[in-house]
N, C-alpha and C positions, 0 to 999 in steps of 0.2 A: 922369914919372908912372908909377907901377907898373901892371901889368896888372890886378890885382884891383880897384884903385881905379877904373881906367878902365871896367871892365865894370860896376861899381856905378853910375857916373855915367851910363853909356849906358842902363841898364835902369831908372833912377829914374822916368821918366814912366810906364812900364808898371806899376810897383809902386804908384804913386800912384793910377792909374786903377783897379787891382784893389781897393785899400782903399776908395776912394769907392764902388765898386759894392757892396762888402759892407755898408757903412753904409746905402746906399739900400735894399738888399734887406731888411735887418733892420728898417728903418723901415716898409717896406711890410708885413712880417709882423705888426708890432705893430698897424698900422692895421687889418689884416684881423681880428686877434683882438678888437679893440675893437668892431667892427661885427658880430660873430657873433650871429645871431638867437637869441632865447630858445627853449628846448625846449617844445613843446606836446604833451602826452601824451594820447592818447585814453583814455577811461575808460568803464567800465560803471557805471551808477548806478540807484538806485530812490528814489522819493519816499515819505516817510512819510505815510500817509493821515490824514485827519481822524478824530479819536477819536469812537467811539460808545459811550456809557456805559449804554445801555439795549438790551434785546432784546424782541421781541414774541412772546407766547405765544398760540397759537390752539388752541382745543379745541371739540369739538362735544358737544351734549347735547340733551335733550328738554324741552319746555315742560310744566310740571306745575302743579297747584294748590298754593298754599302749605299748605293743610290738606286732607289726604286721609284718609278714615276707612274702615276695614274694619268692616262691620256684621255682627253675628251675633245669634242668639237667646240669651236668658238662661236658656232651658230646653232640654232635649234632646227630640227628637221627629222625626217624619217630615214632610218638606216636602210640603204639599198644594197650595200656590199660590205663583206668582211672577209679579208684575204688571209688571215692568220688564226691559229689556234694556240692553246696553252702548250708551251714547250718549244714553239718555233723560234728560231734565231732570226733576228731582223737586222737590217743595215740602216744606217742613218739616211733619211730621205725616202725610205721605202714607204709606199702607200699601204696603209693597214686596213682602212675602211673608208666608205663614202656615204654621203647623204644625197637625198633627192634635191637637186639644185635648180629645178624648173623655175620656181618663183624668182630665184636669184638671177637667173639668166634673163628673165623678162625685165627685172629691175635694171640690168645692164643695158638692155636695148632702150629702155625709157631714158636712162641717163645719157646715152649716146645721142638720142634725138634732142634732148634738152641742151646738150653741149653744142650740137650743130646749130640750133636756133640762136643760142647765145653768141656764137661766132658770127652769124649773119647780122645780128644786132650790133656787134662791135664794128663790123664793116660799114654799116649804115651810119652809125654815130661818127665814125671817122670821116666819112664823106661830108657830113654836115659840119663838122668842125673845120675841115679844110675850106669849105665854101664861106664859112663865117670869117675866117682869117682873111680871105681875099677881099670880102666886102668891107671889112673893117679897115684894111690897108688902103682901100679906094675911098674911104670916108663915106661909104654908102650906108653902112649899118653902124649901130652904136656898140660901145664896148660891152654893154650888158648882154647883147645878143651873142657876142663872141664867148662871154663867160658861160652863158647858158648852154651853148654847143659843147664847150669843154666839159661841163658837168655831166651832160648826157653821155658823152663818150666815156668818162671815168666810170659812170654807173654801169654801162654796157660791159666794160672790161671786168668789173667786179662780178657781174652776173655770170660772165663766161668762166671766170676762175672758180666760182662756186659750183657751176655745172661740171667742170672738169674734176673737182674733188669728189662730187657725188658719183661720177662715173668710176673713179678709182675705188671708192668704197664698195660700190656694187660689184666690181670685179673681184675685190677682196672677199666678199661674201661667197662668191662662187668658188674661190680658191679654198676658203675655210670649209667647204663641203667635203674636202678630202683630208683624211687624218693620216699624217706622215710621222714616222719615227724620228725623234730628235737626236738619237744616238744609237750606237750598236748595242744590242742586248738580247735578252730572252723574254718572251711573253710568259708571264707568270699567272695572269688572271684575265678572264673575259667576262665583262659585265653587261653586254648588250648583244642582241641577236638581230639578224636582218628582219626588217619590218617593224622594228620597235621605234617609236617616236621618242626622241630624247630632247632634253632641255639644254640650254647653253651650259657647258662645263660638266655635264654628267659623265662620270668615268665610263669609258668604253673598254679600254684595255689597260693592263698594268705591265710595264716593261722594266725588267731588272737590268741595269747597265752592266756591260762587261767590265772586268777589272777586279778591284779589291772586294773580297768577301768578308763577312763577319758573322758571328754567332749572336743571336738575340735570345737572352734568357730573362726570366722573371725572378727577381730576388725579393723575398719577404722583408718587411721593414725591420725585423729583428736582426738581420745580417747585412743590411745595406751599407753600414758604415765600414764593413770589411773591404769594400770596393771603392777605389779612387781612380780618377782618370790617369792613365799611364801605368797602372799596376799590371805586372806580368802574371798570367795564369796559364795552367796547362790545359790544352784542349785535345780531346780524343773523339774519334768518330766511331759510332756503333757499327758502321759498315766496313771499317778498316781496322781490324784488330792489330794492335802493335804500333799503330801510327799515332804519334804524339807531337803536337805542334805548339810552339810558344805563342800564346795570344796576348793581346794588350788591350786593356779596357779603354775604349775610345769615348764612350758617352754614357752618362747616367741620367735617367729621366728626372726632371725637377720635381715631379709630384707622383704619388702612387695612383695606381688604377683604382677607380671608385668602387669596383665590385670585388676584385681579387685582392686589393690592398698590397699589391706587389709593385716593385719598380722595374722598369725596362732598362736592362743594361746591355750595351753593344760591345762586343769584343772583336777587335780586328784580327784577321788571320793572314799569315804569309801566303804567298802564291804557292799552290800545290795542285797538281793535276788530279789528285784523288778526291779533292774537295768539290762537291757539286751542290748546286742550290737545292734547298729543301731537305738535305740530309740532317739526321739527328746527331747532335754533338753534346758532349759533356765537358764542363769546365771544372777545374779543381783549383781552389785558392786557399791560401793560409791566412789565418787571423791571429794576431797577438792577443793572448788572454791575460797577460800580466802574471805576476808570481802566483803559483798554485799554493793552496792551503791544505795542510795535512788534516784529515778528519779522523778523530779518535773516539772510541766509546767514552762515555762519562766516567766509567769505572777506572779509567787510566789517570784521572786527576787526583791530586793530593793537595792539602793545604798546610802551609807553615806560616802561621800568623796571617798577614795580609797577602802573602805571596801564594801564587798557584804554581804547583810543581808537577812534573812527571818524573818517573823513575826510569832511567836508561840503563841498559845492560851492557857491560863491557864483555863482549863475547870471548875475548882472549883470556881474561882473568875470571870470568863467570861471577862477576860482582855487580852490584847496582850502585848508581849514583844519582842524586837528585839534580834536576835542572829546572830553573824557573822558566815559565812560558807565558806568552800573551795570548789571550783568547780573542778570536774574531767574532764568533757568534755561536749560539746553541740552536739545535733543531729538535730537542726533546729527548733523543736517544744518543746523540753524538755531539761532539764539539769540534769546531774548526780552529786550528792553532795558527795565529798570525805570525808569531815570531818565537824562536827558541828551539826549533827542530830543523834538521837538515836531512836530505836523502841518505838512507843507510842507517839512521839511528834506530836502535831496537828499544821499543817502549813496552814497559810492563802494563798490561791491561786489566789485571785482576789481582787483588790482595795487596794493594798499595799501603793499606793500614799496617801491614806487618813489615814493611821495608825500613831499612836503616842504612846509613852509609857503609859501603864495603861489605854488605851482607852477601854471603855466598848463595848463589841460586843455581837451580838446575833448569836448563832450557829444554822444552819439548823437542822431539825429533823433527817436527815440521815447522820450527820457529822461523827459520830464515826465509823459506819461500813465501811465507804469509806477509803481505804488504799492506800498510795503511793506505787508504784511498786518498787521492788529492782532488779536491773540488775544482772542477773546470779543466781537468787534465786530459780527459778522454776525448779522442777525436770525434767530431760531429759529422755524420754523413747524412746528406740530404738527398 
């Protein structure tokens, strides 16, 4: 037997043992690879909040009468009497103030004298007309003389009627020297004092009529379209805690105030004994804001070709899944989602480049209470 062959026979058991060991180790390696545990990746998330499509507008105003009238004299003169003050209740026809009517009284006397003279002239013209008729019937005078007598009589009658009207006007001037209430109400302002000379129509007193009351509020132009005639709002009074009344928008100013740039809005109130003129009131109205948009950090976005994705977490299975979304706009640090998300969705906000379908993730302990903001969802208090 040759030496090489002898050495091969002598080392054959060792070679067989080494080969068996290699096969065993390879099998063990395959078994370990098969039982390798799944990767569980911790993630940061935020939950999309429930949408709010309305906001509340709160404004303050004052209680006023629906009808408020500024009263003034229909003639000019000097104020000699004022019988009421702010807060006094007045009745219809009650005299509130008076003017000096001395000159008007003299005008009445002059008009009475003119009327008396005009009536005497009518009597004289009537006698002349009668005489002319008799002469014409006797063929003593011509027809032209009769016509002249008739014309004189007609002129005298016209003069008398004019004097009568002048007298009535003079008497009216005297009556206009007394300022009377035209309805029941409360005096809310006094604009003239005794001794003051006022022109025709100058406001002397302001009277708020009894009856329906309303709240006058100033609304900025940014919120004016939230108010329409007939809209129901909640009204509360600062002086009556717990009292809430249903108000109704009655009137909206057609143009804004030139200085404040606000619109005057009047809200009618139901009858209530606790509502007094001048009280401070607040109104609360709701405004539809439309669908709210979820706002997410830019790190929550991922790309798949031309599609924009976010990764949502299935809290029950603790896995992630991709969902396409539509972007409304960016503001530099965050993005608003127009479509693709709904309230309650849990969105991965960091590490999206490591995500894949059905990847196991570990949620932080404070994941669920943290919510994504919704643009336009927060109530606005003014």
